[in-house]
C-alpha positions as CSV (number, residue, x, y, z in Angstrom):
1,M,106.4,106.2,91.0
2,V,105.5,103.8,93.8
3,Y,106.0,100.1,93.2
4,A,103.4,97.7,94.5
5,P,105.2,95.1,96.7
6,G,105.0,91.6,95.3
7,D,104.9,92.8,91.6
8,A,106.3,89.6,90.2
9,L,105.5,85.9,90.2
10,A,106.9,84.0,93.0
11,V,109.8,81.7,91.9
12,A,109.7,78.2,93.1
13,G,112.6,77.3,95.3
14,P,113.7,74.5,97.6
15,A,111.6,73.8,100.6
16,V,112.5,75.6,103.7
17,P,112.4,73.4,106.8
18,M,110.1,74.1,109.6
19,W,111.7,75.7,112.7
20,P,110.7,74.5,116.2
21,V,109.8,77.9,117.5
22,S,106.7,77.9,118.4
23,V,99.4,88.5,112.6
24,L,94.8,96.9,110.0
25,T,95.1,98.6,106.7
26,Y,96.6,96.0,108.3
27,A,95.7,93.0,109.5
28,G,96.7,89.5,108.9
29,K,95.4,87.8,112.0
30,Y,92.0,87.2,110.7
31,L,93.1,86.8,107.1
32,H,96.2,84.6,107.6
33,N,96.1,83.2,111.1
34,T,94.0,80.8,113.1
35,G,94.1,80.0,116.8
36,V,95.2,83.4,118.0
37,G,91.7,84.9,118.2
38,D,88.1,84.3,117.1
39,D,84.8,86.0,116.5
40,D,83.9,85.9,120.2
41,T,86.8,88.2,121.0
42,V,85.6,90.7,118.4
43,F,81.9,90.5,119.5
44,K,83.0,91.0,123.1
45,A,85.1,94.1,122.2
46,L,82.2,95.6,120.2
47,A,79.6,95.0,123.0
48,D,80.8,98.0,125.0
49,P,79.5,101.4,123.8
50,T,82.7,103.2,124.9
51,R,84.8,100.9,122.8
52,R,82.5,101.5,119.8
53,A,82.9,105.2,120.4
54,V,86.7,104.8,120.3
55,L,86.5,103.0,117.0
56,D,84.2,105.8,115.7
57,R,86.8,108.3,116.7
58,L,89.5,106.4,114.8
59,R,87.2,106.0,111.8
60,E,86.8,109.8,111.7
61,R,90.6,110.4,112.1
62,N,93.0,107.6,112.2
63,G,96.3,107.6,114.0
64,Q,95.4,109.3,117.4
65,T,97.3,109.3,120.7
66,L,95.8,108.1,124.0
67,G,95.3,111.7,125.0
68,E,93.5,112.6,121.8
69,L,91.2,109.7,122.2
70,C,90.4,110.5,125.9
71,E,89.6,114.2,125.6
72,P,86.3,114.1,123.7
73,L,85.1,111.0,125.6
74,A,85.7,112.5,129.0
75,M,87.5,109.3,130.0
76,A,90.4,108.8,132.4
77,R,93.6,107.6,130.8
78,Q,93.6,104.4,132.9
79,S,90.1,103.5,131.7
80,A,91.0,104.3,128.1
81,T,94.0,102.2,128.3
82,Q,91.9,99.2,129.4
83,H,89.4,99.7,126.6
84,L,92.2,100.0,124.1
85,G,93.8,96.8,125.4
86,V,90.5,94.9,124.7
87,L,90.3,96.4,121.2
88,E,93.9,95.5,120.4
89,T,93.4,92.0,121.7
90,A,90.5,91.7,119.3
91,N,92.8,93.1,116.5
92,L,90.3,95.9,115.9
93,I,93.1,98.4,116.4
94,T,96.9,98.4,116.0
95,T,99.5,100.8,117.3
96,V,102.7,102.3,115.9
97,R,105.4,104.2,117.9
98,R,106.3,107.6,116.6
99,G,109.1,108.9,118.8
100,R,107.5,109.2,122.3
101,E,104.0,109.0,120.9
102,K,102.0,105.8,120.5
103,L,99.5,106.2,117.7
104,H,96.3,104.1,117.4
105,Y,94.9,102.9,114.0
106,L,91.6,101.3,113.1
107,N,92.0,97.8,111.7
108,P,88.7,96.9,109.8
109,V,89.8,93.4,108.8
110,P,88.1,91.5,111.7
111,L,84.8,93.2,110.9
112,W,85.4,92.3,107.2
113,A,85.9,88.7,108.2
114,I,82.7,88.6,110.1
115,Q,80.9,90.1,107.2
116,E,82.4,87.5,104.9
117,R,81.2,84.7,107.2
118,W,77.7,86.0,108.0
119,I,76.7,88.4,105.2
120,A,78.8,87.9,102.0
121,K,76.6,85.2,100.5
122,F,73.5,87.4,100.8
123,E,74.6,91.0,100.5
124,Q,77.5,91.4,98.1
125,P,76.5,95.0,97.2
126,R,76.7,96.0,100.8
127,L,80.2,94.5,101.1
128,R,81.3,96.5,98.1
129,A,80.0,99.6,99.6
130,L,81.8,98.9,102.9
131,S,85.0,98.3,101.0
132,A,84.6,101.7,99.4
133,V,84.1,103.3,102.9
134,K,87.3,101.5,104.1
135,R,89.4,102.9,101.3
136,R,88.1,106.4,101.9
137,A,88.9,106.1,105.6
138,E,92.4,105.1,104.8
139,E,92.9,108.0,102.5
140,D,91.9,110.4,105.3
141,T,95.0,109.7,107.3
142,M,96.9,112.9,108.0
143,A,99.9,113.6,105.8
144,D,102.4,113.6,108.7
145,R,101.2,110.2,109.9
146,P,101.9,106.7,108.5
147,S,100.0,106.3,105.2
148,Y,99.5,102.6,105.4
149,V,99.9,100.1,108.3
150,Y,99.5,96.4,108.0
151,V,99.9,93.8,110.7
152,T,100.2,90.0,110.5
153,Y,101.0,87.3,113.1
154,I,103.4,84.5,112.2
155,E,104.4,81.3,114.0
156,S,108.1,81.9,113.9
157,S,110.9,83.7,115.7
158,P,112.1,87.3,115.2
159,E,115.4,86.0,113.8
160,R,113.7,83.9,111.1
161,V,111.4,86.8,110.2
162,W,114.3,89.2,109.9
163,E,116.2,86.7,107.8
164,A,113.1,86.2,105.5
165,L,112.9,90.0,105.0
166,T,116.6,90.5,104.2
167,D,117.9,87.3,102.6
168,P,117.9,87.6,98.8
169,D,117.2,83.9,98.3
170,L,114.3,83.8,100.7
171,T,112.7,87.0,99.3
172,A,113.0,85.6,95.8
173,Q,110.8,82.7,96.9
174,Y,107.9,84.5,98.5
175,W,108.2,88.0,97.0
176,G,109.3,87.3,93.4
177,H,112.2,89.8,93.9
178,S,115.5,89.6,95.7
179,N,116.2,92.1,98.4
180,V,119.9,92.9,98.1
181,S,121.9,94.9,100.7
182,D,124.3,94.5,103.6
183,W,121.5,96.0,105.6
184,R,123.7,98.5,107.5
185,A,122.3,101.9,108.2
186,G,123.3,104.2,105.4
187,S,123.8,101.4,102.9
188,S,121.9,101.2,99.6
189,W,119.4,98.4,98.9
190,E,117.7,97.0,95.8
191,H,114.6,95.0,95.1
192,R,115.7,93.0,92.0
193,R,113.7,90.9,89.6
194,V,114.6,87.2,89.5
195,D,114.1,86.8,85.8
196,G,117.8,87.2,85.1
197,S,117.5,90.8,83.9
198,G,118.9,92.3,87.1
199,I,116.4,95.1,86.9
200,A,115.6,96.7,90.3
201,D,112.0,97.9,90.5
202,V,112.6,99.5,93.9
203,A,115.8,101.0,95.4
204,G,116.7,103.1,98.3
205,T,118.7,103.6,101.4
206,V,118.7,101.7,104.7
207,L,117.8,104.3,107.4
208,E,117.6,102.1,110.5
209,S,118.8,98.6,111.0
210,A,118.3,96.9,114.4
211,P,118.2,93.2,113.9
212,P,116.0,91.3,114.6
213,R,113.4,93.9,115.7
214,R,113.3,96.9,113.3
215,L,114.3,97.8,109.7
216,T,113.5,101.1,108.0
217,M,114.5,102.1,104.4
218,T,113.4,104.4,101.6
219,F,111.3,102.6,99.1
220,D,111.0,104.2,95.6
221,A,111.7,103.5,92.0
222,P,115.4,103.9,91.0
223,G,116.4,107.3,89.9
224,E,115.5,110.8,91.2
225,A,113.7,111.1,94.5
226,P,110.0,111.9,94.2
227,P,109.2,115.7,94.6
228,Q,107.3,115.0,97.8
229,G,110.3,113.3,99.3
230,P,111.2,109.6,99.6
231,T,108.7,107.0,100.5
232,T,109.7,105.0,103.6
233,V,108.9,101.5,104.8
234,T,109.4,100.3,108.3
235,F,109.2,96.7,109.5
236,D,108.6,96.2,113.2
237,I,109.1,92.6,114.5
238,E,107.7,91.9,118.0
239,P,107.8,88.5,119.7
240,Y,104.8,87.3,121.5
241,H,105.1,83.9,123.1
242,E,105.4,81.4,120.3
243,I,104.4,83.9,117.5
244,V,105.7,87.1,116.0
245,R,103.8,90.2,115.3
246,L,105.1,91.8,112.0
247,T,104.0,95.3,111.2
248,V,104.8,97.2,108.0
249,T,104.4,101.0,108.0
250,H,104.5,102.6,104.5
251,E,104.8,106.4,104.8
252,N,104.7,109.4,102.5
253,L,102.8,107.8,99.7
254,A,102.3,110.2,96.7
255,D,98.5,109.8,96.1
256,G,95.5,107.6,96.1
257,D,96.9,105.5,93.3
258,A,100.0,104.8,95.3
259,L,97.9,103.8,98.3
260,E,95.9,101.4,96.1
261,A,99.1,99.8,94.9
262,V,100.6,99.1,98.3
263,S,97.2,98.1,99.7
264,A,97.1,95.3,97.2
265,G,100.8,94.5,97.5
266,W,101.6,94.2,101.2
267,P,98.8,91.7,102.1
268,A,99.9,89.5,99.1
269,V,103.6,89.6,100.1
270,F,102.9,88.9,103.8
271,A,100.5,86.0,103.0
272,N,103.3,84.3,101.0
273,L,105.9,85.1,103.7
274,K,103.6,83.6,106.4
275,S,103.0,80.5,104.3
276,L,106.7,80.0,103.7
277,L,107.8,80.3,107.3
278,E,104.9,78.2,108.7
279,T,104.6,75.5,106.1
280,G,108.0,75.5,104.3
281,H,106.5,76.5,101.0
282,V,104.8,79.5,99.4
283,L,101.1,79.6,98.4
284,P,100.2,77.5,95.3
285,R,99.4,80.8,93.4
286,A,101.1,84.1,93.8
287,P,98.5,86.3,95.5
288,W,99.4,89.4,93.5
289,E,98.2,87.6,90.3
290,M,94.8,88.9,91.4
291,H,96.1,92.4,90.5
292,N,97.8,91.6,87.2
293,E,96.8,94.9,85.5
294,L,98.3,96.9,88.4
295,R,101.4,94.7,88.5
296,S,102.0,95.1,84.7
297,A,101.6,98.9,84.8
298,Q,104.0,99.3,87.8
299,M,106.7,97.0,86.4
300,S,106.6,98.4,82.8
301,R,107.8,101.8,84.1
302,N,111.2,100.2,84.9
303,D,111.6,98.1,81.7
304,P,114.5,99.1,79.4
């Protein structure tokens, strides 16, 4: 079983003060952040036919290295690196380190945001069709590559983001569950409900802990490990001037239903986290309430 992150109502808590330090799958810059980029950056990136070809390559097969992208385009590595830099600045792609390899992933959210602004009022059926294409493209990711990648940008510090991911009181506020562990490599961790039941909907083992930059753990329902092996979640925290880039990589998902669950869960959790760190309070409604049927089905599996 794969639990959808953010499967419970956020619990109101005391306001958290603002700190003076001064975002696809996938994605929060255009969904949750203003001032970091705009439509002009996206249009500029899309104006070049070579960059559009790179995006087409990633649409066909997500998670490619620089060499894999260069080969069919007959392009020098230096030139490819420059084009990829423009695409990453526009948040049209995101990257994940896998050992010595740097993998590139298509992030469709900026395009979706442009569609929302210019097309949504007039062509809802087309948007639904594009959404279906996006889901199919995500499911085409190779099995030995990250199954889901989501990026958001937060006005905060790496230390505060790390604390927000690991502190049980803070996670209770924006996630609706408390993340409980000593967060040392090899230690167990639990994602406990805050309704007083003490039920853990997710449990696992901390695989890597490098505060305040990287945290990896297994992420499954309590009990026996899934037959395909444990699901893993990695948080990468990268400072960039007055903001932080937070990337979650959710790997080894069981099937399309599991992908659907985490695709609904992580954006909701990160939206609430971003709001808490930047404004001192969570969103007025828990974002995952939009997926109540999915939430109920996931949580009922762990009920006594």
